[in-house]
N, C-alpha and C positions, 0 to 999 in steps of 0.2 A: 344339687345348689348352684351352680353353671350351665340348666340349661333355664331355672329358674330364672336368673338373673339379665337372662341375653333378651325376651319377649317380655319379660319388666321391662327394662331399657329402651327397648324399642317403641314399648304405647308410652312412655315418655317423652321419643323425642318424636311418631308424629301428633298427640297431643297439644305440643309445646309449637310446634311447626302450624294446627289449626290452628293456637293462640295466638299467636305471631299473626296469624291468615286476617284473622278476625279481626284485633283490634288496629293492622294497614285500615281496615275497609270499613270499623266504621270513623277512623279518623280522617277516610276520605271525603268520608258520607257526611262526620261534620264540617269539615271543611268547605264545601258545597257547599252548605246553608249558611253556613259565615259569610258566603261570599252573595249567595244573594241575600239577605239580610245588610250590607255593609251598601248593595246598591238598593235600595230598597231606603235607606238611611239616606242616601246621596242624594234620591230623589226626591226626599222630604223636607231635605234643606233646601230644594232649588225652590218646592213649590214653597217653602218656609219664605223666602230671602222677594218673592217675586210677591207672598202675602202681604207680605211688609209692606214692599216698594208704592203695592195697593193703598193699602193704610195711611201711607206719606202724605199719595198724591189724592187723598179725598178728606182728608183732614187740613192742609193749608189752607189760610185764612182768605183767599179767595174763593176759595169749594166753598168753605162756611160761610160767607156770605151771601152767596149767589143762594144757596140752599136756604139761606136765613130768610133773601126777599123775596122767592121766588113761592115755599111753603109757607111761609109766615104770618109773608107781608108786611114783614120788617122794615126799614130805614133806616139811614142815622139823622137826628134830630139836629134841627136846626139848633140857629148861635142862641137862637128865643126862650127855648122847651128843654135849655141847657139848668141847671140849676146845681150851685158849686157848695157845699156845706162844710162847715168848721169842724170841726171835735168841741 
């Protein structure tokens, strides 16, 4: 009985040690992947902020008015061309 128990316990110890090493390896791989994804997220947040800033500069009143004048040939109507309607 003792002769069978010792190899069995040794096998269990080796299997447990290998399992622990594998789990640690997987943990490190996943941590590296997490850091890469966080870095990518941070870069995307920076780009998103830049795009929002760019959009806000394109939609200012001056830019819209300039585009209306140049591309659409629009102009501000004179006082004689304005008609006020009352409901």
